[in-house]
C-alpha positions in Angstrom: 13.7 4.9 4.7 11.6 6.9 7.5 8.0 6.4 7.2 5.9 8.3 4.6 2.5 8.8 4.0 1.6 7.0 0.5 -1.9 7.4 -0.1 -5.1 9.2 1.7 -8.3 8.4 0.6 -11.9 9.3 1.4 -14.1 6.0 1.8 -17.6 5.8 -0.5 -20.9 4.0 -0.3 -19.6 1.7 -3.6 -17.0 0.7 -0.9 -19.4 -0.9 1.6 -20.4 -4.2 2.8 -23.9 -4.5 3.9 -22.8 -3.9 7.6 -22.0 0.0 6.3 -18.0 -0.8 6.3 -15.3 -1.4 4.0 -14.8 -4.2 2.3 -11.1 -6.1 3.2 -10.8 -6.7 -0.3 -10.8 -3.0 -1.1 -8.3 -2.1 1.9 -6.0 -4.9 0.2 -6.2 -2.7 -3.1 -5.2 0.2 -1.3 -2.0 -1.6 0.2 -1.1 -2.4 -3.0 -1.0 0.9 -4.7 0.9 2.4 -1.4 3.1 -0.5 -1.7 3.9 0.7 -5.2 4.0 4.0 -4.1 6.4 3.5 -1.7 8.7 0.8 -4.6 9.2 3.8 -7.1 11.1 5.4 -4.9 13.7 2.9 -5.1 13.4 2.9 -9.0 11.5 4.0 -12.4 11.0 0.8 -12.9 7.8 -1.5 -13.6 6.8 -2.8 -10.1 5.0 -5.9 -9.9 3.5 -7.5 -6.1 5.1 -10.8 -5.4 3.4 -11.0 -2.3 1.4 -9.8 0.1 2.2 -10.7 3.7 0.7 -10.9 7.2 -2.3 -8.7 6.6 -4.1 -7.6 9.9 -7.8 -6.0 10.1 -7.7 -4.6 13.8 -10.6 -2.1 13.5 -13.5 -1.5 10.9 -13.4 1.4 8.3 -16.7 3.2 8.4 -18.3 4.8 5.4 -17.1 8.6 5.9 -13.9 7.5 7.5 -10.8 8.8 5.6 -7.7 6.2 5.3 -4.5 6.8 5.5 -1.7 4.6 4.3 2.0 5.2 5.6 4.8 3.1 4.3 8.7 2.2 5.5 10.9 0.2 3.6 11.7 -2.7 5.7 14.1 -4.7 3.7 15.9 -4.5 0.1 17.0 -6.8 -2.2 18.4 -6.4 -5.4 15.4 -7.0 -7.5 12.9 -6.4 -4.9 11.7 -4.7 -1.7 9.6 -5.2 1.1 7.7 -2.9 2.5 5.5 -2.6 5.8 2.1 -0.8 5.1 0.2 0.8 8.0 -3.5 1.8 7.6 -5.3 4.5 10.1 -8.9 5.4 9.7 -9.4 9.2 10.7 -13.2 8.8 12.2 -15.8 10.8 10.1 -17.7 11.7 13.6 -14.6 12.2 16.0 -11.6 13.1 14.1 -9.3 10.5 15.6 -7.5 8.2 13.7 -7.2 4.8 14.7 -5.0 1.7 13.7 -7.2 -0.2 11.1 -4.7 -2.6 9.2 -1.2 -3.4 8.8 0.2 -5.5 6.1 3.7 -6.5 4.2 3.9 -6.4 0.8 6.8 -7.7 -1.7 7.6 -5.7 -4.7 9.5 -6.9 -8.0 11.5 -4.5 -10.3 10.7 -5.8 -13.8 11.7 -4.9 -17.4 9.3 -4.8 -20.1 9.4 -8.5 -20.6 8.3 -8.7 -17.1 11.6 -10.7 -16.2 13.4 -9.5 -12.5 15.6 -6.7 -12.9 18.3 -5.2 -10.3 16.5 -1.6 -8.8 19.4 0.1 -8.8 20.0 -0.2 -13.1 18.8 2.5 -15.1 15.1 3.2 -15.5 13.3 1.5 -17.6 10.1 3.6 -17.6 10.4 7.2 -19.5 8.0 10.2 -19.8 
């Protein structure tokens, strides 16, 4: 699958540390959400995070920046997918996009009881 925009978020004062930059934990939560958005493309199931690997913080995110999270599926198993997440900050002052974080996340499809299931099986989440 090609890279796609999974989330676009405006940063807020509540997300900042005492240096005026966004907490790393906030970025990690957005990475988790973006991974879920990408995983849902593989099946309408409950998807849970199994691991978050190789997180690299490359540059700070500042208050007022817009965060863009791009995802790519890099591996498909039977019950899990590995997704690369690239985070860019669109700078508030210039509009320039700067790579700020990258990560890999593994999500597993599960049924109602939390048992892993093949994600190519019929949907387990309905309207």
